[in-house]
C-alpha positions in Angstrom: 61.0 68.9 99.7 64.3 70.0 101.3 64.4 69.6 105.1 68.2 69.4 105.6 70.5 71.6 103.5 74.2 71.3 103.5 76.2 74.5 103.0 80.0 73.9 102.5 81.6 77.1 103.8 85.1 78.4 104.0 84.5 82.2 104.4 85.5 83.0 100.8 83.5 85.3 98.6 82.0 82.5 96.5 81.2 80.5 99.6 79.4 83.5 101.1 77.4 83.9 97.9 76.3 80.3 98.0 75.7 80.3 101.7 73.3 83.3 101.5 71.4 81.5 98.8 71.2 78.4 100.9 70.0 80.3 104.0 67.4 82.1 102.0 66.2 78.8 100.5 66.1 77.2 103.9 64.1 80.2 105.3 61.6 79.9 102.4 61.2 76.2 102.9 61.4 76.0 106.7 64.5 73.8 106.4 67.5 73.4 108.6 71.1 74.0 107.5 74.4 72.4 108.3 77.4 74.5 107.7 80.4 72.3 106.8 84.1 73.4 107.0 86.6 71.0 105.4 90.2 71.2 106.6 92.3 70.5 103.5 95.9 70.1 104.5 98.7 70.1 101.9 98.8 66.8 100.1 101.3 64.0 100.2 104.1 63.7 100.0 104.6 66.4 102.6 107.8 68.1 103.4 109.3 67.0 106.8 108.8 70.5 108.1 105.1 70.5 107.2 104.6 67.1 108.9 106.2 68.5 112.1 103.8 71.4 112.1 100.7 69.5 111.0 98.9 69.5 114.3 99.5 73.2 114.7 98.3 73.8 111.2 95.2 71.6 111.8 94.4 73.6 115.0 94.7 76.9 113.2 92.4 75.7 110.4 89.9 74.4 112.9 89.9 77.7 114.8 89.3 79.7 111.6 86.6 77.2 110.6 84.8 77.6 113.9 84.9 81.4 113.5 83.5 81.5 110.0 80.9 78.8 110.8 79.7 80.6 113.9 79.3 83.8 111.8 77.3 81.9 109.2 75.1 80.4 111.9 74.4 83.9 113.3 73.3 85.0 109.8 71.1 81.9 109.6 69.5 82.7 112.9 68.8 86.2 111.7 66.8 84.6 108.9 65.0 82.2 111.4 66.9 79.2 110.2 68.3 76.5 112.5 72.0 76.0 111.8 74.4 73.3 113.0 78.1 73.0 112.2 80.4 70.2 111.2 84.0 69.6 110.3 85.8 67.1 108.1 89.4 66.7 107.0 90.4 65.8 103.5 89.7 66.6 99.9 87.0 69.3 99.9 84.8 67.9 97.1 85.0 64.3 98.4 84.3 65.3 102.0 81.3 67.5 101.0 79.8 64.6 99.0 80.5 62.0 101.6 79.0 64.2 104.4 75.9 64.8 102.4 75.5 61.0 101.8 76.5 60.0 105.4 74.2 62.4 107.1 71.2 62.2 104.8 71.2 65.7 103.5 68.4 66.6 101.1 70.5 69.1 99.1 73.8 70.8 98.9 74.0 74.6 98.3 77.3 76.1 97.5 79.0 78.9 95.7 81.0 78.7 92.6 83.8 81.1 91.7 84.0 83.0 88.5 86.6 81.2 86.6 86.5 82.8 83.1 86.4 80.9 79.9 89.6 78.8 80.5 89.0 78.2 84.2 85.6 76.8 83.6 87.1 74.1 81.4 89.4 73.0 84.2 86.6 72.8 86.8 86.7 73.5 90.5 85.3 72.2 93.8 81.7 73.0 92.9 82.0 71.2 89.6 83.5 68.1 91.2 80.6 68.1 93.8 78.0 68.4 91.0 79.6 65.5 89.0 79.9 63.1 92.0 77.0 63.8 94.3 73.9 61.7 94.5 72.3 64.5 96.5 70.9 67.5 94.5 73.4 70.3 94.2 72.4 73.9 93.8 75.3 76.3 92.9 75.3 80.0 93.0 78.0 81.2 90.6 79.8 84.5 91.0 79.9 86.9 88.2 82.9 88.9 87.0 81.3 91.9 88.8 81.4 90.0 92.1 85.2 89.7 92.1 
């Protein structure tokens, strides 16, 4: 059913909760996972100072992304799951959906933060992915106790 599972991951608590669910699902199904880190730089128009430091910021984001994706792949390996990593730059929700489509992923598994009653009306990254993806999306929502 699912042979290739995409796990968007940024090292946050909600991403960790989703990633663990994705790894456990992959282990149960004998699937592979791809851990995706999206570098989301501040939007336009950017202040002149930000543009001057953009390459440095991009490098710091990439280093952090490599660190958290390596840690996630170590966890996947402990569960007997093959894990590869990927990077994209841009809007997180758009890049997750585009990557899943471009690379032929069978499912996206991601965490969703506890947003409370008002926050859930506004939506977040997971909700945007669910609304726009042609690939099945499995979300693991955090509870108030997980915060």
